[in-house]
N, C-alpha and C positions, 0 to 999 in steps of 0.2 A: 159612460161606464168608467172613464179615466178621469183622475182628478187634476191633471195638468200634463204638460209636455213630458212624454216618456223619452228618456235619454238612452236607455239600454234595456235589453231583455234577454233572458236565457230560457230555452225550452227544457222542460222536465217531463218527458212523456207527452201526455195530452194537455199539460198545463204550461203556463208561461209565467215566470217571475219578472216583474217590471220594476224599474226605479224611475222616479219622476223628479223633475225640477221643483215640484211642489212639496217635496219632503216625504214622499210616500213610497214604501216598498209593498207591492201587491202581488197576489197570485191570481191569475186569470185562467178560468177553466171553461171549456165548451161543454155545456150540458144539453140535455134534450130540449129544455125550454129556452135556450140561448146562452149568452155569456154570463158567468158569475164572477164577481170580484171579491176577494177576501183581502183585507188590509193586514199585512204581516207586521208593519211598523210604520209609525207616523212620527216625524220629528220636525222641529221648526227650521230646518236647514235642508236645502236641496241635495238630492243624491245624484251622482254622476254615472257610475258603472256598477255592474253586478257580475259576479263569477260564482259558479257552482263548484264545490269541492268534488273531486272524483268520488263516486260512490264507494262506500266501505261496507263489507259484509257485517250485518248486525247493527249498523249505525244508521241514524236518521240522516236526513238531508242537511247540508250545511251550505249557506250562501255567505259571500263576502260582499259588502256594499261600501262604496266610497261616498263620503259627504264632501260638499264643496269647501268646507273649512279645513280639510286635510285629515279628517278622522276616518279610519277604516274600521268597520263593524263586522262582527261575525254573528250570523243568525243560525242557530242550531234547532232543528226540529225536536219538540218535546213529545212525550208519550200522549199528551192530551190534544195533539195536533197544532198547538201554538208554536211559537218560536222564541227561544231564549236569546236575548241581546247581550253581547259582550264587546268591549272595546279591545281591538287588537293593537292599534297604532295611531298615534297622534302626530301626523307629519305636517309638511308645509301646505299652505292653502293651495287649492287647485288640483287636488288629487283626482286624476281622471282614469287612467288605465288600471285594471286589476285582472289577475289571472291566477288560477289555482291549479296545482298539478304536483308531480313528483320532481322536485328540483334538487334533491340531494340523493346520495346513495343509500340512505337509511329509509326503508319503506314504512317505518313506524312514524317518522316525522311528518307533521302537518306543515305544508308549505304554501305560501301565497306571495305573489310579487305585485308591486305597485309602481306606477309611473305617473308623472304629472307635470305641473308648471315649474317645478324645481329642476327639471330635465334629468333627474336621477331615476334609474331603475333600481328598486330596492327589493331585496328578498327578506321575507319574514318567516322564521322557522321556529317551531316548538315541538317538544317531545312530550307526549301525554298531556297532562294538565300543567306542565311547567311554563315558565315565562317565555314570551316571544323574544327572539333575537333578531336584530336588524343588521343587514349587510348591504352596502352599496355594491351593485354589480357593474353599473355602467352610467356614465354621465354624457348626455347628448349635447349638441350645440344649441338646441332649441327646446321649447316646452314640449313635453310629452302629452299625448292624447289617448292613444289606444295601446293596449297590451293584450296579447293572446298567447295561448299555449298550443304547441304542436309536437308531433313526433316526426322529426325530419331525418334523423340519422339511423335509428334502429340498431345501432351497435352498442348501446349502453342501456341502462335501466332508468334513465331520467328523461324528462321532457325538455323541450327547447322553448324559448320565449321569442316572440316577434313583437317588436315595438315600433310605433309610428309617431312621428312628430305632428304637431298642429299644422293643419293646412290653412294657409292664409290666402 
């Protein structure tokens, strides 16, 4: 049922969105007759990680996926059930970690963070349909591999990021 090595997955209710080294983003769903796979996006470059935007009232699902060449893509659910593809950021090769959450004090802003072989954790933010702004948050001593979001503090309205280096 899978087209290649799955590098990351995110659960969405009873469904799972996967990204593969073979350049495929797919939705996998358990149905009465077994597993069903729907290809959301196919590209000639491998994908590394996937993150789901926190749900918003009245809005469809949004997923961010990293490509091996450093491109960050945004997949937004359309009314017809398909997904609209847009480019968010063209960064350095080896983009691996991606996390979506509330990383600014403005609840209207859309925020996503990335981490990769450049060793930089970068925050990408936009308001409405405006342009994405990029800000370096942290530079590590080694290549980045994983990035996740958590609420560790509870004293403010923003989420925290957890970054991990490459394990050799």
